[in-house]
C-alpha positions in Angstrom: 10.7 10.9 5.5 10.7 14.6 5.0 13.7 14.5 2.7 12.1 11.7 0.6 8.7 13.4 0.5 10.1 16.8 -0.4 12.1 15.4 -3.3 9.1 13.4 -4.6 6.6 16.3 -4.3 9.0 18.5 -6.3 9.1 15.8 -9.1 5.4 15.1 -9.2 3.1 16.2 -12.0 -0.7 16.2 -12.3 -0.9 12.5 -13.3 -3.7 10.5 -11.5 -2.4 7.0 -12.7 -1.5 4.3 -10.1 2.3 5.0 -10.4 1.8 8.5 -9.0 -1.3 7.9 -6.9 0.5 5.3 -4.8 3.1 8.0 -4.2 0.5 10.4 -3.0 -0.9 7.7 -0.7 2.5 7.8 1.0 2.6 11.6 1.0 -0.8 11.6 2.8 0.7 9.3 5.4 3.7 11.7 5.7 1.2 14.6 6.3 -0.7 12.6 9.0 2.7 11.8 10.7 4.2 15.3 10.5 1.2 17.6 10.2 3.3 19.5 7.7 0.8 22.0 6.1 2.7 22.1 2.8 2.2 18.3 2.3 -1.6 18.7 2.6 -1.5 21.7 0.3 0.4 19.7 -2.3 -2.1 16.9 -2.0 -5.0 19.2 -2.5 -3.3 20.9 -5.5 -2.7 17.5 -7.1 -6.3 16.4 -6.4 -7.3 19.5 -8.4 -10.1 18.5 -10.7 -10.6 15.2 -8.8 -10.4 13.3 -12.1 -9.6 9.6 -12.2 -7.5 8.1 -15.0 -9.7 6.6 -17.7 -7.0 5.1 -20.0 -8.7 2.1 -21.6 -5.6 -0.1 -21.9 -5.1 -0.1 -18.1 -7.3 -2.2 -15.7 -9.9 -0.3 -13.8 -8.4 -0.9 -10.3 -5.2 0.9 -11.4 -7.2 3.8 -12.6 -9.0 4.0 -9.2 -6.0 4.1 -6.9 -6.1 7.9 -6.7 -9.6 7.7 -5.2 -8.4 6.6 -1.8 -6.3 9.8 -1.5 -9.3 11.9 -2.6 -11.4 10.2 0.0 -8.8 10.7 2.7 -8.8 14.5 1.9 -12.6 14.5 2.0 -12.6 12.7 5.4 -10.3 15.4 6.7 -12.5 18.1 5.4 -16.1 17.0 4.5 -17.2 20.4 3.6 -19.4 21.4 0.5 -16.3 22.5 -1.3 -15.0 18.9 -1.3 -18.3 17.2 -2.2 -17.2 17.1 -5.8 -14.3 14.9 -4.8 -16.7 12.3 -3.3 -19.0 12.6 -6.3 -16.2 11.9 -8.8 -15.1 8.8 -6.9 -18.7 7.5 -6.6 -19.2 7.7 -10.4 -16.2 5.4 -10.9 -17.1 2.9 -8.2 -20.9 2.7 -8.4 -20.7 0.7 -11.7 -19.0 -2.0 -9.8 -21.3 -1.8 -6.9 -24.4 -2.2 -9.1 -23.1 -5.2 -11.1 -20.0 -6.6 -9.4 -17.8 -9.0 -11.4 -15.9 -11.8 -9.8 -12.7 -10.8 -8.1 -10.6 -13.0 -10.2 -12.0 -11.2 -13.3 -11.8 -7.6 -12.1 -8.9 -7.9 -9.6 -7.0 -10.7 -11.3 -3.6 -9.4 -10.3 -2.1 -8.8 -6.8 -1.6 -5.1 -7.2 -5.3 -4.5 -7.6 -5.8 -5.4 -3.9 -4.0 -2.2 -3.0 -5.4 0.0 -5.7 -9.2 -0.2 -5.3 -10.2 -1.9 -2.0 -9.0 0.9 0.3 -11.3 3.3 -1.6 -14.2 0.9 -1.4 -13.7 0.7 2.4 -13.6 4.5 2.6 -16.7 4.9 0.5 -18.5 2.5 2.9 -17.4 4.4 5.9 -18.3 7.8 4.5 -21.6 7.0 2.9 -22.9 4.2 5.2 -24.0 2.4 2.0 -23.5 -1.4 2.6 -23.0 -2.1 -1.1 -19.4 -0.9 -1.1 -18.3 -3.2 1.7 -20.2 -6.1 0.3 -18.5 -5.7 -3.1 -15.1 -5.2 -1.5 -15.4 -8.5 0.5 -16.9 -10.6 -2.3 -14.2 -9.5 -4.8 -11.2 -9.5 -2.4 -11.8 -13.0 -1.2 -12.5 -14.4 -4.6 -9.1 -13.0 -5.7 -7.6 -14.5 -2.6 -9.0 -17.9 -3.4 -7.7 -17.6 -7.0 -4.1 -16.5 -6.2 -3.2 -17.5 -2.6 -0.8 -20.5 -2.1 -1.5 -21.9 1.4 1.6 -24.0 1.4 3.8 -20.9 1.2 1.5 -18.3 2.9 1.9 -15.9 0.0 0.1 -15.0 -3.2 1.1 -15.3 -6.9 1.1 -12.2 -8.9 -1.6 -13.5 -11.3 -2.7 -16.8 -12.9 -0.2 -16.6 -15.7 2.8 -16.1 -13.4 2.9 -18.9 -10.8 6.6 -19.5 -11.1 7.7 -17.1 -8.4 6.5 -15.1 -5.4 7.1 -11.5 -6.2 8.1 -9.1 -3.4 6.2 -6.0 -4.5 3.2 -8.0 -5.5 2.9 -9.5 -2.0 3.7 -6.0 -0.7 0.7 -4.6 -2.5 -1.5 -7.2 -0.8 -0.3 -6.8 2.9 -0.3 -3.0 2.4 -3.8 -3.2 1.0 -5.0 -5.0 4.2 -3.4 -2.3 6.3 -5.2 0.3 4.3 -8.6 -1.5 4.5 -8.8 -2.6 8.1 -8.6 0.9 9.7 -11.9 2.0 8.1 -13.9 -1.3 8.4 -16.6 -1.2 11.1 -15.5 -3.0 14.3 -18.3 -5.5 13.9 -17.7 -6.3 10.3 -17.9 -10.0 10.0 -15.0 -10.2 7.5 -12.7 -8.2 9.7 -11.1 -11.3 11.4 -10.3 -12.8 8.0 -8.3 -9.8 6.9 -6.4 -9.9 10.2 -5.7 -13.6 9.8 -4.4 -13.0 6.3 -2.1 -10.3 7.5 -0.8 -12.6 10.2 -0.3 -15.5 7.8 1.6 -13.5 5.2 3.7 -11.6 7.7 4.7 -14.9 9.3 5.7 -16.2 5.9 7.8 -13.0 5.2 9.8 -13.0 8.4 12.3 -15.8 7.5 12.7 -14.3 4.1 14.2 -11.1 5.4 17.9 -10.7 4.4 20.6 -9.7 6.9 20.5 -6.1 5.6 16.9 -5.9 6.8 15.4 -5.9 3.3 13.7 -8.4 1.0 14.7 -9.5 -2.5 12.5 -9.2 -5.5 12.1 -13.0 -5.8 11.1 -13.9 -2.3 11.8 -17.6 -2.3 14.9 -17.4 -4.5 16.8 -14.3 -3.1 20.1 -15.3 -4.8 18.5 -15.1 -8.2 18.3 -11.3 -8.0 20.5 -10.5 -5.0 20.2 -6.7 -4.9 17.8 -5.1 -2.3 14.3 -4.0 -3.4 12.8 -1.0 -1.8 9.2 -1.0 -2.8 8.3 -4.5 -1.6 10.4 -4.0 1.5 8.7 -0.7 2.2 5.2 -2.2 2.0 6.2 -5.2 4.2 7.6 -2.8 6.8 4.5 -0.7 6.7 2.1 -3.6 7.1 4.0 -5.2 9.9 4.4 -2.0 11.8 0.8 -1.2 11.3 -0.1 -4.7 12.6 2.0 -4.1 15.7 0.6 -0.7 16.3 -2.9 -2.0 16.2 -2.3 -5.1 18.3 -2.7 -7.6 15.5 1.0 -8.7 15.4 3.1 -9.6 18.3 5.6 -6.9 19.2 8.3 -9.3 20.6 8.4 -11.1 17.3 8.0 -8.3 14.8 9.7 -5.2 16.3 13.2 -6.5 15.6 12.1 -7.3 12.1 10.7 -3.8 11.6 13.7 -2.2 13.1 16.1 -4.0 10.7 13.8 -3.2 7.8 13.5 0.5 8.6 17.3 0.8 9.0 17.8 -1.0 5.7 15.3 1.3 3.9 16.9 4.4 5.4 20.2 3.2 4.0 18.8 3.4 0.5 18.1 7.2 0.9 20.6 9.7 -0.4 21.2 13.0 1.2 19.1 14.7 -1.4 16.1 12.5 -0.6 16.5 10.1 -3.6 15.2 6.6 -2.7 17.1 4.1 -4.8 16.7 0.4 -5.5 13.0 0.6 -6.4 12.1 -2.0 -9.0 10.5 -0.3 -12.0 7.0 -1.1 -13.3 6.9 -4.8 -13.8 4.9 -8.0 -13.3 7.7 -10.2 -12.2 10.9 -10.0 -10.0 13.6 -7.9 -11.7 16.9 -6.2 -10.9 17.2 -2.7 -9.4 20.0 -0.2 -9.1 20.9 2.6 -6.8 19.5 5.0 -9.4 16.1 3.3 -10.0 13.3 5.0 -8.2 9.5 5.6 -8.7 6.6 7.3 -6.9 5.1 4.1 -5.8 8.4 3.1 -4.1 8.4 6.4 -2.3 4.8 5.8 -1.3 5.8 2.5 0.3 8.7 4.1 2.1 6.6 6.9 3.5 3.8 4.5 4.6 6.5 2.5 6.4 7.9 5.6 8.0 4.5 6.8 9.2 4.0 3.5 11.2 7.6 3.4 12.5 7.0 6.9 13.8 4.0 5.6 15.7 6.0 2.8 17.2 8.6 5.4 18.4 5.7 7.5 19.8 4.5 4.5 21.8 7.8 4.0 23.5 9.7 1.6 21.4 12.5 4.0 20.5 15.1 1.7 22.2 14.1 -1.3 20.0 14.2 0.8 16.8 17.6 2.4 17.5 19.3 -0.7 18.9 
């Protein structure tokens, strides 16, 4: 984790777009696992002016991904000096809270369920304003109804692309669940449905794991693009490990899956911390190479590592190392 995080931090610029923000989500997870002060310092330096990307050609959820990192920093240190961070996030999210569109309109593609919902959940926890959670639930479950295929237990990437089940797309969804649930109130009436979706999708993914522990970009047609794919595999490993750590997934079933996946992911890391085999920005399954990497793939890897570390801390070292 440290090798991968160190290399990525050195390569990061000031960008607040989703490509980089998803990487910083992972770096925050690495900080929480290691308590390495320089990771938090790097995150705060990146947060800087607390600005969110406003590029019109990109959907709003993509622009809002950075907000969840800003809010995690604020939750660590809710002092007056960080109030500007909260205010910047609220400006972006309040427009949706005042007049929420349908999920299938605003969050019409799988990726959106990782980008914006974790920030909505954090805003609800920080402010106590029920509007944020109400909008989160209404929009999430409308998107779910629009894209989920019950016969498979997975989601399509969007309404135009129903010919395949994309690994990273479904990874965004299960990782989004694992990012939302920790900050939902224990008595939230929708909590059980998020847990059930995590269970359903995780169960669908287990038989699709390849012998090397990883998943292929086209989940139901692994031979179509036979090379490993790190970003989807990282998100799956993270979500399953988080589910085991929090008692939502059965350890006897999932620990061997997680162990194989983590070993497979570590096998994609070079000595210099380069994580390869990350599918580039796309909307469909595509090939990767040992050289292809991206901040969001690193984010998935670091999220996975943070939860595998928790498994080890809880006494499952023998399972992971066997």
